[in-house]
N, C-alpha and C positions, 0 to 999 in steps of 0.2 A: 513600420512598412519597410524592407528592406527594397531599394532602386537596385534595378536590374536594368543593363544595357546590352541589346541583344545583336551584334556585329557580325557582318559577313555575307547576309542574303539579298537578294533582289528585294526585299519587303514584304508587307503585307497588305492586302490578303493574300494569299500564295496564288500566282500563275506562270511559276516559271518551272520550279524543279524541287527535289528532295529535303534542300535545307529550309524552303520557302513553308512546305508542305508542314516538316516540323514545328518552324516557329508559329505558323499559323493554328496549330494544334496544341501546341504549348500554353499558348494566350487564351486560349479559349476554357482550357481546362484549369488554367492558373488564376481565372478571374478573381480580381479581389484579393489575394495571396501576395502580389508584389505590386511596386510600382516600376512598370516595365516602359522601356523605349525601343523602339525598334529603329535602324536605322533604312531606308531607303534608298533605291536608286532611279529618280527623274526619268532614264533611259525606259522604265517600264511601266509607267503611268504616265498616264497624259495629265493636263494642267486640271481637268474637272473632278479627276479619280486620284487626288492629291489631299484626303480629309486627315487634319492633326489628331485624331484619334479613332482609333479600330479597335474593337472588343475592349476597350479600356486601355488600351496600350496607347504611349504618346509615339508619333509617327515624325521622325526627322527624314527628310529628301537632301540627296548629296546630288551634286551635280557629273557624277563620274559613272563608268561603268562596275556592276559590281561584279561579273564577270572579264574574263582575258588580261591583257598586261596590267588594264587601270585597278584592279580588284587590288592592285597590291596598295595603292595609292586609298583607297575607297575604304580598306581596312583602316590602316592607319589614321587615316585624320578621321575617322568614326570613334578608334579606341582612345586618340587626344583629346578628343571634345567629351567623350564619355568620361573622365577622370575626374573632373570638373563637377558631377554631380553623383554618379553611380557607384554605390556598395561592391557590386559583384558584375564583371566583362565577360559575359558570355560570349566566344567568339566562335566563332562555325568556319572553319577552313584555317589554312595555317599562311595565307598569302600574306599575313601582316605579321607573321612571327617576329621578324626582325626587331621590330618596336617593342615585344613584349619586358624583353630584360630591363630595358630604359624606364620603363612603366613601374617595375618592380621594385627598383632601385631607388625612385624616388617618390615612389607613395605606397600607400598600405593597401592598394586595391585588390579584392579579390578575383584574379582569371581563372575562368575553366575554360578551355579549346578543346572543342570537336577537330579531332584532324581530319576528320572525311576519310576517304581513300586516299591512296598513294602521288597524290596530283602530280608530281615531280617524274612519274614514269609514263604519263600519257606522252604517246606518238606525236601529239599537234606543237609540242615545245623543242625548241633548239637546243644545244647542249647547253648553254650558257643559263638559260634559264629553268632548266631542269635542276644545274647546281646551286642557282638560288633559292629556289623552292624546297630543294631537300635539306639546305642550310636554312633555312625558316622553319619547317617542320621541325629540327632539333633544336632550334632554341624555343620554338614554342611548347615542344613538349618538357624541355629540359627546365625552365622557367615559368611556368604557368602554374598555380595551386594545384590543381587537378586537370589530367586530360582524359578525355572521354574516344572511346573508340567504337565502332558501331556492329563489330563484325568480332566472332571469335578468332578468324583469322589475321587481322589485324591488332588483336590484341595480344597476340603473339608476336607479331610484326615487334612492336613496341618493346616488348618483353626483352627480345633478343638483340633488338638496337639500340633501346635505350633503357634500358637494366629498369621500366617501371611499369608496375603491374596499373595499366590503365583501367577506367571505370567505364565499366561495357554497357552500353544501352544502344539499342537497336531505333529500329522506325515503327511508328503504327500504321495499320492500313484499313481499321473500321469504318473508314468515312466513304470506303466507296459502296457502292451498292449493288447488288443484280440488280439488271434490268432487263426484262423481257421484250422482244421484240413486238414491235403492231402493225398493223397493213401499210400504216400510213408511212413508217421509218423505210419500205422497201422501194420507197418512190427514189430516194436521197440514196440509201444502199442498196441495190438490188442483191448484193452477193448475201446477205444475210437471212435471205431464205434457203442458202444451202449452206453444205459445210466449210470451213475456211481457219485456216490458221492466221496467228495473230502477233504482230508486236508493236511496243509503242517506245519509239526513246530517240535520243538527241543523236542525227546522223553523224558518229564519231567512227574512227578507226578501232578503236579499243570497244566497241560494242557489235563489232564483227558483222554489221548489215553484209557488208561485201561476200561473207562465207555463206550467210543464209540466202541471201538472192541468188545466187549462185545454185547453191544446191537445190531449190525450186525451179531455176529455168529447165533443168530435164527430166522434171516431174509434172507436167501438166494437166493432170487428174486432181492438182492439188492444188487448192487457191490460197494465197497468201496475201495478207492486208497489213500493210505497213506503215505505221501514222511517225511522221517524222520532220525535223527541220531541213529538208532537203536542201534550201538554197541558201543555207548559212556557211556553206564551205564550199572549197573544189570539191572533196572529197565526194559532199551529200551531191553537188551538180554532176559529175561525172555518172554517178550511180543512175542518178533520176535519169538523165540521158541514153541511159544503157539500156533500161528496163523499163521506160516510160511505155512502149509499145509493146509488152510483152501482156497477153492477152488474162492469163490466170494469176500474174503479180501485179496488184493493184497500191501504189503510190501514194497516199494521202497528205496531207500538207497539216501540221500541228493543229491540234485539237485543243481547247484549253477549255470548254465547258465540260464538266466533270459528270454531269448526264448522261451526254454524247457520246465522251471517250468509255461510258461504264455501258453504254449501250453496244459498242463495238467488241469490247472484252468478253461481257456477261456471253455474249451468244456465238462465240469461237468454238472449236472441236477442239483447239490446241493451243499454247501459248508457246511461242518462241523466245526464248533470254536470250540473249547474244552478251550481253555484259562480261568482260574479262578484266577491269580496271575498280578500284573503288572498292569499298566494303559492303554492307548492306544497299543494295539497289531499291530504293521505294517502289519501284515499276513491278521488281519480283514479289516486293512483300505483298502489293494490290492484287495481283494475280492471284496468289496462294490464297489471299482471304477472300476472290471471288468463288476460291475452288473449281480454277482453271488447273487443266494436267499440263506439265510444262515439263518442256526439253530444254535445259539450260546448257550454257559452255561448262566444259569442265574445268574451271578453276577451283582453289581456294576456298574463296568467298562464297560463291555460288553453292558450293556444298554446304560451307558452315549455316548461310542460312537456310536452308532446307534441311537441314540437319540429316546431310548425306543422304536423304530419300529425295526421288523425283530418278529423271535418266538425261546423259549428259552426253555432250559432241565433241569435239576435238577437232573438227577441220572438214570440210566441204563432204568427201566423200563418206565419214562418218555419221554425219548429219542424215543424206540422203540413205543411208540402212538404216538408221533408227526410224524414219519418215515411212519407208516401205514396209517395215515389221511390226512396228508397234500396233497392237490390236487394242478392239474396243473394251475389251475386260482391263488390260492394262492403263487405259486412258482412265476408266472408272476409278480403279484404285487409287491412280495418281490424284485425283479429284479429292478423295476420300482424305487422304492425307494432307494434301493441303490445305484444306479445310480446317484440319485438325492441329496443326505446325502454329496457323497463323492466328487460330482463335487463343490458343496459348502463352504464344510470346508476343503478337504484333498487333497488340491493342494501344490507345493511344492514353486511356486512362493508364495501363502499366509506364509508358513509357514518360509522360508527365511526372506521375507520382518518383520513378527514379532519379529524375533531374530536379527536383523539389528536394529529394532527401538528400541530393549533393550539398544543394544549394546552401542547405541548413547545418550540414556536418562542417562545413569550412567555417562559420562561426562558434564550433564546438569543437577545435583542436582537432582537426581532419588534417592527416600527414599522409602526402602520398605515398604510397607503398613502393618499394624499390625490390627489384627481383634478387639480388644477391644478398641483401641485409635478411630477407625471408628464408632463401635457401641454405642461409649459415648456419640456422639452427635445424636443420635438418640433415640426418645423419648421410654420407655418400652411398651407404648400402642401401637405406631406403629409396636415395634418388635415382639408382640405379633400377631397382625392384619397381618403382614405378613410371620406369623409361622416362624420367625429367633430365635425366644427365646432361641432355641437347643443350639447356639455358645457360650451360658452363662454357659455351662456346659461342661461336658467332657463324654458325652454319645455317645461311640462309633458306630453311625449308620452306618457308612461306610464300615464297613463291613458286614451288611445287604443287603437285595435286595434292588435294586434303590429309592422304594417308600416307603420304611420303614425309613420317616426321621424325 
């Protein structure tokens, strides 16, 4: 049985974000296939919440924070610790990517890196941190045995910037369940009795919470409910102070109970997805699996996740216009489209099988494919005919809208 170390998450069971949810379900699907160890941050689990094993996986707790600046130390320490026993290092994120070339130089460990989104582009980082993260991303992709992207747009990004054909694996969403409201729920959440739009996210500029709130501010007949960590940043605190007293805008603190979160999502009439960074956002595929009609921020990642279906907005006025003109028939059609897509592409069995196949391939002469070596076998006329000639220059189309290729 191969030994796998999972590095870069806050820990298991999941209680924080997308990577944590991914690991949670991979371990449950893999039960018995691998001897798995998950590195966890003590910051997210009280002493009585730190078992040595969970769902058959070993849990190792470290005194560092899995997010923010400490994530670099957290990831590097985890990797160095894991090389003494693990056959495969599954590294989620690129914060510790600077250590990967040295590990590959002195060991024969197999390293898989999921680059997540483009962390270096987030507004919360300063210039030098962005440069470090970009360099770390480069090293992680270049020196890993296999690199994973969770979105077709990110796969194109790595193809152009690093000339590697990344392994594409998204996220599952079938852990969410429709939860009809009952009279008792109305005591805690009175808005459930009427129509409302809903959003859940980390309160960060890249999630465009300010645009969404501003759009609804001038639409008093439309109720908006937003769940997020308002008190974790100045950005969130400012928005909370600005909108806390607006009657038709309800700002709720983070909800970690899955059933309660599903209750609020399941019963909304419209889901607003504002994420503009990263790849396939778990909150988006979860909303899709629940069959929610979705209006999403118009970036390449969201269009790729939704297969260019859905409705998109680019600014405050655009969102207001979409909210004012969308019809009940459009909402119904959107709901059907999202359900169909999620059922086909975003289930945990499919995702776990793809990770499983990649891990097994590493021990059967798997070689990371490079773009130019693959294209060199394709005649130039064919490239032009297929409209793939852009891969021979470095035009960064990935930053633009989905169709601007």
